[in-house]
N, C-alpha and C positions, 0 to 999 in steps of 0.2 A: 131284934135279932131273930133270924129265921132258922128253921130246922129243915134238914134235908136227909134223905136216905142215900147212902153211898154203898159201893160194892167193889171188892177187889179179889184178885186171884194170885196166890203164891204157887207158881209153876215149879215143880220139883223134877230134877234130873240127876241121878247118880250122886246124891249127897250135896247137891247144889240147888239154889233157888234163884229164879230170874227176878231181878229188881230193875226198876226204872229210876232215872234221875228226874225228879219233878222239874217242870219248867218254871214254876212260880217261886220256889225257894231253893232249888238246886240240891235238895236232900234226896237220898235214896229211899224208895218205898216200893211196896208191891204195886203192880199195875192195877189201876182202878180209878174210880171217879163217881160222879153223881148219877143217880137213876133219873131217867126221864119220867115225866108225869105218867103215873099208872104202870110203870115198868117194874116187874118183880125183881128183887135183888139178884137172883141167879142169872136172869137174862141181862141185867145191867152189868154184872161181873163179866160175862162172856163178851158183851159188846165192847166194854172198856178194854179188855185184854186184846181183842182184835184190833181196836183203834190204836192202842199204844205200842203193840209189839208185832202185829200181823199174824199172831198165832191163834189157833183154836185148840181146845182140849176136850177130853172126854168127860168122865164123871167129875163133878165138883163135890168135895167133902167139906162140910161146914167147919171152920176153925173157931168161929165165934162172932158175936155182934159187939162192936166197940163204940160206945157213946164218947164223943169228944168234941172239943171246940177248936176251930181253926181260924186264925187271923191271916187274911191274905195281904199281899204287899200294898194294896190300895186302902187298907184299913177295914175292909169288910170282914165282919165276924160271923161265922156260920156254926151252928150246933149241928153236928153230924151224928147219925147212927149208921155206922159202916159195917156191912156184912162181909166177912172175909172168908174165902174158900181156899182149899188146897186142891191141886190137880196135878196129875202126872204129865210130864212133857210128852206130846204126841207126835213130835217131828215137825219139820219145817225150819225156816230160817227166821230167827227173831230180828226185827229191825225197829229202831226207835221211830215212832210216829206220833201224831196228834200232839199232846202237850208233854210228851216225854222227850227230854233233851238228849238222853243217852240210855243205854241199857247194858247190863252185865250179869253174867252168871256168878253168884257168890257162893263159896262153900258154907254149909250150915254151921260149921265150927269156926268161921271167920267172917261173920256178917259185919257190915260197916257200923261204926259207933256214932257217927254224926247223923242221927235220924231223930224224928220226933218221938215224944213219949208214947204216942199212939202206935207208931211203927214198932217201937220196942215191945209193946204189948202183943203186936202181931207176931214178932219174932219168938216171944216166949211161948205163945200158943203153938206156933209152928214146930218148935223144938220138942214139944210134948207128943206130937203126932208123927214127926219124922225121925225122932231120935230112937 
């Protein structure tokens, strides 16, 4: 079992957060993914956000680092250390790209329930800084 560094961004806009529907398991999550070799987490978070939504943001505020294990549909199991950031929406038109099958703005007081335990932890951290 290998370990990887991941990064994601919770983009906030007027009491809402932008989530993507993952292509591998169809669950909602913050835009994000794995860091490339030698890529710092903040840079990976910005790259993944751009690839999955077409958006760029200004300042990234650390939400936390979340160690977790993810089993992919092919049975591959990866230990992740995911760095999640919050950022304010800076304009532009969000569109699903890369491995995001859909995207949607969700109200912070009405986030989807069918998410991974790790994403639930992201939501809990997000509520403490956005609420």
